[in-house]
N, C-alpha and C positions, 0 to 999 in steps of 0.2 A: 403406453409402452415406455419403458425407461430409456433415456438416451444412452446410458452405459450400464453394464452389469457388473464390471470389475474396475474399480478406481484405485489408483496408487497415488499416494501423497508423499513426496520427497521433501522433508523439512517439516517438523511438527511443532513449530513455535506458535505464536498467536494466530496467524492466518491459517496455517496448516491444520492446527488442532480445531479451529473454528469450522473449517470446511468439513473435517471428520464429524464433528458434532452435528452440523447442519445436515449432512448426508444421512446420518443415523436417524434424524428426526423426519426429514422430508422423503427419503428413499430408503427405508429400513431393509429392503431386500438386496441392496447393492453390497457386494463384497468389497470391503475396504482393506487395503494393505498399506502399511506405512513404513517409512525408513527415515532416520535422522543420522547425521554423521557423528553426533555426540552420543556416546554410549549412555551417559546419564539421562539425556532426554529420551532415549529409547526406553530406558527402564521406567521413567515416569509415565510415558505414553502407554506402556504396557500395563502399569498399575491402574491408570485411569480408564483402561479398556477403550481407548480411542478408536482402535481398528480391530478387525478380525485377526490380523497377523501383523506383527512388527518384526521386520527382518534385520539381519546384521549387515547386509550389503544392499546397495541400490539395485544391483543386477537381479538379485533374488526377488526384490520388491516388484519389478516391472515385468517379470517373465510371462505372465498371462494377462496383463492389463489391457483394457479397452481405452482407458484414459489415464495419462500420467500428468500430474500437476506438480511443477517445481515451485516450492515455497521456501526458497533460500535467498540470501542477499543477492542483488543483481550482479555483483562482481563475481559471484561463485557459480552463476548459471552454466557457463560453458563447461567448467570442470565437472560439475555435478552431472550434466547430461553425458559427458564423455564416459563417466563412470558406469553408466548402464547401457551405452550404445550397443554393445555386442549382444545384449539380452532383450532388447526392445522388439516386441512383435511387429511384423511388417505393417499390420493394419491398425496399430494403436495411434491415437491422437495424443500429441504432447502439447501441454500448455504450461502457463506459469502465472504468477501473481505480482510480478515486479512492477514498480511505478515508473520505470524507464523502458520504452518498448523498442526503439530502433536498435540500440546496442544489444539488448537481449535477443532480439530476432536474429541479428547477425551471429551472435555467439552460439545460439541453438542450431542454426542452420549449418554452421561450421562443424559442430560436434556431432550432429545427427543428419548427415547427408542422405537425402531421399525420404526422410521421415515426414509425416504430416504434422506440421507445427502451426498451431493457432495461438499466438500470444494473447494474454488477457491481463486486465488490471482491475480487480475489485477495489473501488475507491472507498475503503472502509478500514478502520483500525483504531487502536487506542495507544496510549503511551506505554502500556504494559507489554511484556514479552514472555515467551515460554509456553509450554503445553498447558499449564494450569490456567493461563490467562484467557484461553479461548472460550467462546460461547456461541451457541447455535444461531442466535438472532443477529449476529454481527453484520450480515449482508442484507438484512431485511430493509427494503425500500432504499437501498443504496445502489449507485450505478456500478455496473461492471462493463468496462470498455474492452471490446475485442478489436485487435489490430491485425487481421489476417493479411498476408502478403497478397500482392496483386496476382490474380489467377488461382487463389486458394479454392479448394473444393467447397462449394456452397453447402453441401450436405454436412460436411465436417463442421463448418462454421455454425450451422443451425443446431447440430447436436450439442455443441459446447454452449451455445446460447441457451438452449432449453435446460441444460444442466444448471446453469446459473439462475435461470428463472425459477427453477424448483427450489433453490436455496433462498429465494425471496428477492433477488436482485432485478433491477431494471437494466436493459441491455442497450448499449450504444456501439456503433461501429465507427472506427476512425483509422486514418492512415497513421503509421507509427510516428513519423516526424511531427505531425500535427498534435498527436497525443502528448508528445514530449514538451512541446511549447505550451500547451494548455496547462499541463501539470507543473511546469516550471513556475508559473505565476500563481496557481491555485494551491499548490502544496509545497514544492521544493523551496521557493523563495521565502514563504512564511516560516518554514522550519529554520532556514539559514538566519533569518532575522531574529527568531526566538533564541537560537543558540548564541547569537551575538549579544543581544540585550542581557541575557542572563549572565554571560561571561563578563560583560562590561561591569555589571553591578557587583559581581564577585571580585573583580580586580580593583575597584575603586579603593584606594588606600585610606581615604578619609571616612569611609563608611565600613564599619566592621561587619563581618559575616553574620553575626547575631542580629544586627539591626536590619540587614537585608531580609533575613527570614522573618523577624518579628514584625516588621512594618510593611510587609509585602501587601500592596493594595490589589484589587481585583485584576487589573491589567497585567501586572507583573506576575501574579499568581498563575494566570492562564498561560503566560509565556513559559513559566517553569514546567507546566504540564507538557507542553509541546517539546520543550528542550530535554525532557526525560525520556524521549524516544530512543530506540535501540541505536547506539552509536555506530555499530558495524553496518547496519542497513543504510543509515543516512550517509556515512562516508562513501559507500558504493554508489548511492543515488547521485550525489553531487559529482563524482568522478565520471559516472556513466552518461550523465546528461549535462556535461559541463558546458557545451556550446549554448544550449537553450537557457541554462541557469545564468551564465555570464551575460547573455543578452538581456534577460529580464532584470538582472542585478544592475546593469548599466542604466536601464530605463528608470528603475527605482531610485538610483543615486541622483539622477537628474531631477526627478520629482521631489526628492528630499531636499535638494539644494534650493529648489523654488520655494518650498515651504520655509526653509531656513531664512531665505531672503525676506519673505513676507513677514515673518516674526520680527526680524531685525528692523524692518522699516515700519513696523506697526500697521500693516495692512490687514486690519480686522475683517473687512468685508471679503477680501480674497480668501482668508482662512475660513470664514463662515460658509462661503459658497462651496469650498472644497469639502468641508465636513458634511454639508447638506447632501452633496452628490454621493458621498460614500455611505450615508445612511440608507440610500435607496438599494444599494447592493445587499445590505443586511435584510431588508424587507423582501427582496427577491429570493434570497436563500430560504427564508422561512416559508414563503408562498409556494416554493417548489418542494417543500417537505424535507429539506436537507438539514434542518436543525429544529430544536424545540423553541417555540415562541414564548415559553414561560419566562418571566422576568428573572434577571440575575443568572442567566444560563441554566435555569431549572434547579438552582441550589435550594435545598431545604433551609428554612429559617426557624425550624422548631427548636 
């Protein structure tokens, strides 16, 4: 039995369009309704036939939904939910895909009093955006973290978990605050560092822009991929999860200062020991199936 018969997706960018494609593939009898606040995106989504119906308003999209998934920037969650609050069926489950959970849960609860809200975060994505960027296998063997409020309906939680399992995801349950601290170090801080490094290289007066691009080695090249991510989404992430991000940034700054001191004082053994420990993290990620073990990040050398 399908966990949901009628699914509505609000926001048809990378994640929203990937959910639509994955549902088409894994649960073809589910009726999909989509809405995006950008008319151009709605037109593209209609052309791509991502959903059975693309509506002009959020209210029209949710009117008969069993599950509503908000796939908008975390800073827009509250306003997006308020836009369809009057049309939301009483028995519908509302979820989202944002990478900040405590602030999103607060915003959704405020906009949708009395609704069944089960926040979620599929830990998957690329640097690309827009409805054309989505693909059905995006969530395959990736974690989807559910952060239900204390006392949430266990049947609703399990229905949403089963939905994501059918899209290929592995499920984890976390408290919202704990999720935000974990993601601050595994996702948000790395993005902030990438934006900083790429910005620093661009700003160096003694290095021309053409040289930065021409001589970009593997490390810098991979930072530029991360730094090409959607600026609106990441602006909202840093503002919504500011406390956890600032805490992790402070710890990172302290560790960076220790490395700076080791380099200045020529402490090669200390540097070697640090680098040896960090290699173990990479091995652990590969062992858990969260990345490709192929050399050079799986790049083709043909």
